C-alpha positions in Angstrom: 6.9 34.1 69.2 5.2 35.6 66.1 7.2 35.9 62.9 8.1 39.4 62.0 6.9 41.1 58.8 10.4 40.7 57.4 10.4 37.0 58.1 7.0 36.6 56.5 8.1 38.5 53.4 11.3 36.6 53.2 9.4 33.3 53.4 7.0 34.4 50.8 9.9 35.5 48.5 11.4 32.1 49.0 8.2 30.3 48.0 7.8 32.5 45.0 11.4 31.6 43.9 10.7 27.9 44.3 7.4 28.3 42.3 9.2 30.1 39.5 11.9 27.4 39.4 9.3 24.8 39.2 7.4 26.7 36.5 10.6 27.1 34.5 11.2 23.3 34.7 7.7 22.6 33.6 8.0 25.1 30.7 11.2 23.4 29.6 9.5 20.0 29.8 6.5 21.3 28.0 8.6 22.8 25.2 10.3 19.4 24.7 7.0 17.7 24.5 5.7 20.2 22.0 8.9 19.7 19.8 8.4 16.0 20.0 4.7 16.4 18.9 5.7 18.6 16.0 8.3 16.0 14.8 5.7 13.2 15.1 3.1 15.3 13.3 5.4 15.9 10.4 6.3 12.2 10.3 2.6 11.3 10.2 1.9 13.8 7.5 4.8 12.6 5.4 4.0 8.9 5.8 0.3 9.6 5.0 1.3 11.3 1.8 3.5 8.3 0.9 0.5 6.0 1.4 -1.7 8.3 -0.6 0.7 8.2 -3.5 1.2 4.4 -3.2 -2.6 3.9 -3.0 -3.2 5.8 -6.2 -0.4 3.9 -8.0 -1.8 0.6 -6.8 -5.3 1.6 -7.9 -3.9 2.5 -11.4 -2.0 -0.8 -11.6 -5.1 -2.8 -10.4 -7.2 -1.1 -13.1 -4.6 -1.9 -15.8 -4.3 -5.5 -14.6 -8.1 -5.8 -14.8 -8.2 -4.5 -18.4 -5.3 -6.7 -19.4 -6.9 -9.8 -17.8 -10.2 -9.1 -19.6 -8.3 -8.7 -23.0 -6.3 -11.9 -22.2 -9.5 -13.9 -21.6 -11.0 -12.6 -24.9 -7.9 -13.8 -26.8 -7.9 -17.1 -25.0 -11.5 -17.7 -26.1 -10.4 -17.1 -29.7 -7.5 -19.6 -29.3 -9.8 -22.1 -27.7 -12.3 -21.9 -30.6 -9.4 -22.2 -33.1 -8.0 -25.2 -31.3 -11.4 -26.9 -31.3 -11.8 -26.3 -35.0 -8.3 -27.7 -35.6 -9.1 -30.7 -33.4 -12.3 -31.4 -35.3 -10.6 -31.0 -38.7 -7.7 -33.2 -37.7 -10.1 -36.0 -36.6 -12.1 -35.7 -39.9 -8.9 -36.0 -42.0 -7.4 -38.7 -39.8 -4.4 -36.5 -38.8 -2.7 -36.0 -35.5 -3.7 -32.6 -34.1 -0.1 -31.9 -33.1 1.0 -32.1 -36.7 -1.1 -29.0 -37.5 1.2 -26.0 -37.9 1.1 -23.6 -34.9 -1.2 -25.9 -32.8 1.5 -26.6 -30.2 2.3 -22.9 -29.9 -1.4 -22.1 -29.5 -1.7 -24.8 -26.8 1.3 -23.5 -25.0 0.1 -19.9 -25.2 -3.3 -20.9 -23.9 -1.8 -22.7 -20.9 0.4 -19.7 -20.2 -2.5 -17.3 -20.6 -4.6 -19.5 -18.2 -1.8 -19.3 -15.6 -1.5 -15.5 -15.9 -5.2 -15.0 -15.8 -5.5 -17.0 -12.6 -2.6 -15.1 -11.1 -4.3 -11.8 -12.1 -7.6 -12.9 -10.7 -6.0 -13.7 -7.3 -4.5 -10.1 -7.2 -7.8 -8.5 -8.2 
């Protein structure tokens, strides 16, 4: 027995309803995915800006550290020359170099400067 026109139309209407329901579910799922993408896009942008700011600050600090390290090394050269002169003069006069005023402070500053310069060089 062949289906009637009414049965065919009814069956088609039923298929259309099922398709619409499926499409609505897919639209809802798609909308959720789009919202999630939007949230993640905003997070990526925000984190990227944080990194951009931190990178600039780090670059500025690195430049400052490089300049300070260079200046420190220049000062250490001057201390080294002064200590060599004090050493030579003390030997000529038969004195203990540690009895020369400020020699111990200069030696301590030189050692500290050397430690700090090495630390800066490792960071650069």
